[in-house]
N, C-alpha and C positions, 0 to 999 in steps of 0.2 A: 578718436585716439584715446579718449578718456576711458571708454569702455574696454579698449584693448589693454590699457594699463591695469585695469582692475582684474582682468581675467587673462592671465598669461596662456592658459590652455587654449583659448580661442585663437590667439595669434599663432601658436605653433601648429594648431590644427589647420589654419588657413594656409600656412606655408606648405604643409604636407599636401593639401588639396591642389595647390598650384604646381607642385612638383609632379603630382599624378597627371594633371592636365598636360604638362610639358612632355612627359613620357609618352602619353597617348598620341600627342601630335607628332612626335618623332616616329612612332611606330606607323602612323598613318602615312607619313612622308616616305618611309622606307617601302611600304606596300605599293604606293603610287609609283615610286621609282622602279620597283621590280616589274610592275605591270607595263610600264612604259618601255622598258628594255625588251620584254618579251614581245610586245606588239611591234617594236622596231624591227626585231629579227624576222618576225612573220611578214612584215611589210617588205623588207628587203628581199625575202625569198620570193614573194609574189612579183616584185619588180624585176628580179632576175629571170623568172620564168617568162614574164611579158616580153623581155628583150630577146629571148631565144626561140620563142614560139608564137604562133598566132592564137590569140585568145578571143573568146566570144564576148558578147555584151554582158553576160552574167558575171564573168570573171572580172571584167572592167568595173562593173558596179560594186563588186565585193572589194576591189582595191580602193575605190573611192570611199566606201564605208570605213575601211581600215584607216585611211588618211584622216577622215573625220574623227574617228575614235582616238587616234593619236593626238590630234589637236585638242580634243576634250580632256584627255589625260594630262597633256602638257599644261592646260589651264588649271586643272585640279592640283597638279604638282606645284605650280606657282602660288596658288592660294594656300596650300598646306605650308609651303615655305614661309609665306608671309605670316600665317597664323602662328607658326612655330617661333618666329622672331618676336611676335607680340607677346606670346606666353613667356619666352625667355626674359624679355625686358620687365614684364610684370612680376615674375617670380624673383628676379634680381632686386627690384624695388622693394618688394615686401620682405625679402630676406634681409636687406639692409636696414629697413625700419625695425624689424624684429630684433636684430642685433643691437641697434641703438637703444631699444626699449628694455633690453634684458636687465640692465642695472636697476631701472625704475620698477620693473615688475618684481624683481627680487626684493627691493626695498619695500614695496607695497605689501608683498606677502609676509615679510618679516614684521611689518607694522601691524598687520591684521592678526598675526599670531600673538603678538604682544598684548593686543587688546583682548583677545579671547582668553589668554592666560590670566590677565587681570580680572576679567569677569568671573572666571572660575575661582580665583582666590577670594574675591569679595563675597561670593554666594554663601559659603559656609558661615561667614560672620553674620549673615542675616538670619540664620537658622535659630529659631526659638522653640521652646517646648510647646507642643500643640495642645496641651491640656488633656482632656479625656478623649484620647483617640480610640477609634473602634477596634484597631488592631486587625482588621480584616484585610484579606487580599482581594483583588478585583474578582477573581473566580468565585470566592465565597460570597462576595457582595452580589454578584449576578445571580447566584443560586438563591440568596435570600430574597431578592426582588422577585424572582420567578415564583416564589411561594406566597407572596403577599396577595391578599384578596383584591379583586378588581371589579369595576362596574361595567357592565356590557354597554357598548356604544349604542346610541339611539339617534340616528341622523335623519335627514329628510327622506321621503319615499324613494328618491332616486339613488340614495346610498352614497352620493358623492360628498366628500368632505372638503372639496376645493372651495376656498373663499376669496383667494386672489390668484387670478390666472396669469401664467406666463411671467412670473417675477421671482427674484431670489430674496427679496426683502419686503415685508409687509409695510404699507404706508402708515402714516399717522392715523389713529382711530378716532372716530367721533366721540363726543361726550356721551351720547346714548349708548354706544358700543362699550365704552369703558365703564359706564355705570352698571351695565349688565355683567361685568366681570366679577369673579370671585377672587378678591385679593389683588389681582393685577395680571399683567400679560408677560409671558416669557417666550423668547424665540432664540434658539441656539444654533440655527443653521445646520451645517454639516457636521458639527461636533455633537449632535444628538445621536445616540445609539440605542436601538431597541434591544431589550434583553434577549428576545428570540422572535422569530417570524410570527409565531402565534401568540406572543405575549403582548399585553397592553401596557406594560411597564417599560421604562427606559432609564437611561442615565446620561449625564453630560460631563464635560471635562472643563476644569478651571485651572489656571496657573496658580501655583502656591505663592508665587512672589511676582511683583511688578518690578520692572527695571527702568530706571531713569538715568541715562548717561550724563545728564547735566543737572544734578540735584541742587537744591538750595544749600547755602553754606551751612556746614555742620550736619547735613542730612546724608543718609547712606544711599548708595545707588540701588540696592535691592531692598524692597519693603514688602511686608506681608500683604497679600491680597485678601480682601475681606468680602468680595462679592458673594462668594459661596456661603459664608457664614450668615449673611443677612437673609438668605433664602431658606435655611434649614428650619423645618417645622411650619413653613408657610404653604398656602395653597395658591396656585397660579393657573391661569388659562394658557395652555401650551399650543403653540403653532409649530409646524414642521414643514420641511421641504419634501415634495414628492413629485418627481418627473418634471421639474421646472415650475411647479405650482406651489403656492402656500396653502396648507390645509390646517383645519382646526382639529386637534386631537382630543381635547376634553379638559377637565379640571384635574390637576395633579398635585399631590402632596410631596413636598421635597424632604428627602432624607439625607443625613450626613453619611458620606461614603468614605472609603479608605483614602489615606494621604500618601504622599511620597511614592506615587505610582509612576513608573517609567513609561515613556511613550512607546517603547518597543512592544509592550504587552497589550497595548490598546487596540491596535488594528494591524492588518497586513501592510498597509501603506504607511509606514512609520514616518516617512519624509513629509507627506502631506499633513499628517497630524501635527508634527513638530512645527511646520511652517504656520499652521493655523493658530496654535497656542502661542507661538512667538509673537504673532500680531497682537494677541491679547495681553502679552507680557510687556511689550514696549509701551512705555508710559512717560514720554517726554513732554514737558510743558514749555513749549516755545511758540511765541506768537507768529513768527514768520513761517509761512507754509513751505517756502523753499528750504529753510533751515531744517524744518521737521522732516521733509522728504529726504534731505541729504543724510540726516541722522538715521532715518529709517533704513535707507539703502545700505548704510554701513552696519548697523547693529542687528537688524532683523535676521539676516542670514546667520550671524553669529549666535543669536539666541536659538534659532532653529538647530544649529549644530549642538548646542548644549542640551537641548531636549533629545535630539537623536542619539547622542552618546550616553544619555542617562544622568548627566551631571545635574541638570535641572529637571524637576519632577512636577507632577500635576496632582490634583485631588479630584475626587469623584463626587458628584451630586446625584443621588438616586431620585427617580420620579415615579411615584405610584399613582396610577389612575384611580381616582375616587369618585368621579362623576362626569357627566356630559351636560354642559350648560345649554339647554335647548333654546332659551331666550337669546343668548348671545349668538348661537349658531344661526337662528332664524334671521336675526338682524344682518349678519354677515352674508348669508346666502341670498337674502332679498336684494341687498346692494349688489352682489355679484351678478344676479340675474338681470337686474335693471341695467347694469353696465353693459352686459352682453347684448341686450336688446337694443340699447341706444347705439352701440357700436355698429350693429347690423343695420339699423335705420340710417345711420350716418353714411355707411358704405353704399346703401341703395340709393339714397338721395343725392350723393355726390355725383353719380353718373348723370342724373337729370340736371343737376346744377351746371355740370360741364357742357351739356347740350345747350342749355339756355345761354350760357356765356358765348358759345360759338355762334349762336344765332343773333346775339346782341340783345337778348331779353334780360332785363334786370332780374336778379335773383336775391331773395331774402334768406336763402338757406344758410349763408355764412353767419348772419347775425343770430338766427334762430338756433343754429347749432352751438354757437358760442354761449348763448344764454342757457341752453339745456346743459351744456358742460359745466357751467358755473353752478347751476342748481344742483347738479349731481355732486360736485366737489363740496358744496356747502353742506349737503346732506351727509356725505360719507366722511369727509375730512374736515371736521369742525375746527373752530378757532382754538387758541391755546389756553382758554380759561379752565380752571380746575372743575371737575365734575362735582355736582351737588352731592351732599352726603359724605364728603371727605374722600371719595374715591380718587384713584389716580387720573389726572387729566393729561391731555396731550402735551402740556408744557413740561411735564416730567418725563416725557418719552423722547429720547434723542432721535433726530432724523438720521437716516443712514449716512448722509454726507456731512454731518455736523462737525465731526472731528477726524483728524488724520488717523489712518489705520483702521477705521471702522470697516467691517466687512460682513459677510453673510452670517457670522456667528454672533453678531451684536445681541446683547441681552436687553430686553425691555422690562423694567420693573418699576414699581411705585417708589 
């Protein structure tokens, strides 16, 4: 009922669905009634003929078949009548509930509209001068990125760039992996856009502001987002999503892009972009996970509405490919190949293990498999200590499930 109260269109749609079912049941009942009447007439005609003339065995058999058909149709008619009564009762119940909920739905919609209007009013107050803005439009910035020089990719002989198979988020990286990185690691999920199919350069999207519906006393609800600023001029190792796999793209130099860009000009699917940026904009600091989820359920759709309508805007970060870290790539590919081999070995030995269990023979496969798995995780997902030489360690890299609202566009940086 709570979901129904939050979405009045669902309740009205369900009532219309039940009315349609009721109408269909009535039509079926009428068709069965008409068929029954026609068969009764035909049956009476046969019975009249049987009383006035002598019929053969074929005619008597047909009469019996008609009687059986009449009985079947009578049963169908009774079932249709019962179904109709059930649909009528169900439709009446839901119509009554909908009428009872109408005031609550209207009140909820009005409250949501008030919250959205307040968010609109507070957003301009958060606007501050951006300093030296590039003044570029997104089209101009794309054209600029397209003209920048790039470094040709040089991957393994197989040409595959996949380093994590069948996942939407890369795991924590080992110290050896992070030590091989230039500057740090970035992953923007589905908010990463390539300038063109043939281009090695890309750009990504950042919210201009963060929104906290429960700020500390004296603090505003909207605050300037600084994630993008901290990356401008820096080099990062970039990972991206391709066909459900995480791939390594190379070393990229970050460039400041245009500000105050509306979501409508970013992609064809404005709604999905607005929802993704809304998740990055929502920035509530509440310890209780239930309270966080409740706030997110209320405010994230409203933030998405602000982006979709153009009230809230985003800024662009350009990504110029300047290299391909062979050392990093070889570490990742080696780990990827080892994982694939061990998964294959585990799959092949599990069949033998099952056979041994069925015959009552002790098997050491489970303990050996567990030890190999721990060895592999120790090798690839190291502990949380900082990498030697001051590089970014795993302790500075958030796990995908560490905080509420983290999703496939989580950025990892030093």
